N, C-alpha and C positions, 0 to 999 in steps of 0.2 A: 934147319933149312930156312934160308931167308925168304921173306915175303916177295911175292911177285910184284906187289906195289911198293915202291920205295918213296918215302916221304920227300926225299930230295928231288924226285922227278917232278913234283909239283912246280918247281921253279922253271920247268920247261914248258909250262902251259902256253906261254906266249910265243913259243917257237913256230906255231902254226901261222903266225902273222907273216912270216917270211914267204909263205906261199901265195897269200892274197891279203896284203895289208889293209885294203879298204874294207873287206868283209870283216876282218878281225876288229877293226876300229868300230864298225857298226855294231858288232856284238858287244864290245866293251861299253859303248854308249847305252845300248839297250839294258845291259846288265846293271850299269851304274844308276841309270834312271829308275829301273825297277826296284832297286834296293834302297833308294832314297825314301825317307819317311813321307807318307801320303795319308791315305785313309787308314793305313796301318803304320804303327811306329816302327822304328828301326829294330828294336829288340824282338818284336813279334815276327818281323820278316826274317831275322836271323834264326829264330826258333823254328819257323816253317821250313827254312832252307835246311836246317839240321835234320828235321824229321824226314823231309823228302830225300835228302842225301842217303839216309839210312834205308828208306823204302826202296830206292833204286840201287842200293848197294854200291855207291860210288865212294871209294875210300878216301880219295883226295878231298872231296867236299865234306865228308864226315870229319876228317881231321881239321880242315879249315873252319868249318862251322862250329865244331865242338869248342875250338879255341875262341872263336868270335863270340859265342854264347857266354862262355866263362868270363871273357873280358868285359862283356856287357852287363855282368852281374846276374846272369841267368843261373839258377841253382841246378845242381845235378838232379834234384827231384823234378824240377820243371822240364829239364831235358828228357828225363826218363818218361815222364807223362806224355810229352809230345811224341817220343819214340813209340810208346805203346799205342797212341792214337794212329800213327802211320801204320803200325803193324796190324792192328785190328782192321783197318780199312783195307789193307792189302789182302789179309786173310779173308775178309768178307767178300771181296771181289772174286777170290778163288772159289769160294762156296757158291756165290751167285751164278757162276758158270755151270752149275749143276743142271740148270735149265737146258743147256746145250746137250748134255748127256740124255736128258729125258726126251728132248726133241728127236735125237738120233734113234733112241730105242723105239719111240712111237713110229717113226718112219719105217723102221725095220719090221715092226710087228704087223 
């Protein structure tokens, strides 16, 4: 069975610009400026983007940033470590919400 997400669909990313070119242009400006080296270098930003893409489970960005990271000389080990950081933070956030359960139980008690 083919994937729901097709890599060739990534080329359609810009199609939303047809609905409101000005907003899409503003998004691209924001995106471009954000990804420029600043306090963080470009490689670090690519690695962060890769980890976040995995954490939010966005397949197009996973593909795009896995490629960008590899092209920037980021090793599979570095990508795996960044991925594990994102995963543990996401998992920790889930566990931290246990407090919500305790609050609910206490209100019922």
